[in-house]
N, C-alpha and C positions, 0 to 999 in steps of 0.2 A: 740814457739809460741809467738808473741812479743804483739799484742793486742788481749785479751781477752777479752774484755767487750764493747759487741756492744748492743747498743738498735736496736729495728726492731719493725714495727708495723704491727698487726694481720689484712689479707685482708678478705673480704667481705665472703670468704669461710673457715675461721679460719687457714690459712696456714700462717706461718712463714718462710723467706730464711733464712737456715742455711749458715753463712760467709763462702767467698770459703777458707779463711786462715785454718778454723775449718776442713772444708771437706776435705782439703789437708791433714792436720795434722792426721787426721783419716782414710784416704785412700776413704772416699766416692765420690761414682761416681752416674751417673743419674740411679735410680734404686736399688742402694742399700738399704738393710734393716737398719732401725735403731729403738730401742728399745726406748719408751715412757713411763716415769713412773709418778704416781701422788704419792708424799709424803709430806702431809701435806697440805702446801701454796706452794711446789715447785713442778715443771716440770723439769724433766731431760729426756735429750735425748742422747742416746748414739749407736754406733754402735751395730749393734745386730751382735753376732757370734755364731758361732754353734761350736765351739772347746770348749774342756774343759781348765777352766782357769790356772789349776796345770798341765796337762799332753798333753796337746793340741790334744786328742783323739777326733772323731767326731761324735763316736755314743753311745748309752743311755745314752744322758746326762739329768741334772735336772738343773732346774732352781733354786738358791739359794742363796737369797737376790738377787742382781743385776748381779751375775755371772752364768758361765755354768759351772756344774762338773758333770765328768762321773760317772757311776756305782762304777767303781774300785777305784777310788780316794775316793768316799764317804764311801765303806768299810773299806779303808785302816784309813782315819780318825777315823771312828767309833770303829773300831780292836785298833786303838792307844791309845785312849782315854779313852776307857770303860775297859782298863785291872784292 
């Protein structure tokens, strides 16, 4: 991604346009879900995912931090670090 610094204005309905090169880089299309988070004085917008960030499974997911992790990977990590 060449230019990653864009200034945008919030419209009267509170909307902000995500630049086309950002949408293309994340494969976001019309009606693509995004996750919007507030952390201190920072708003983050990221492509919403319904796959485990570790193994790619799509079921039994938990949101941990800003990632989705399946129960199998949570169990594996818990087992690995609680020995």
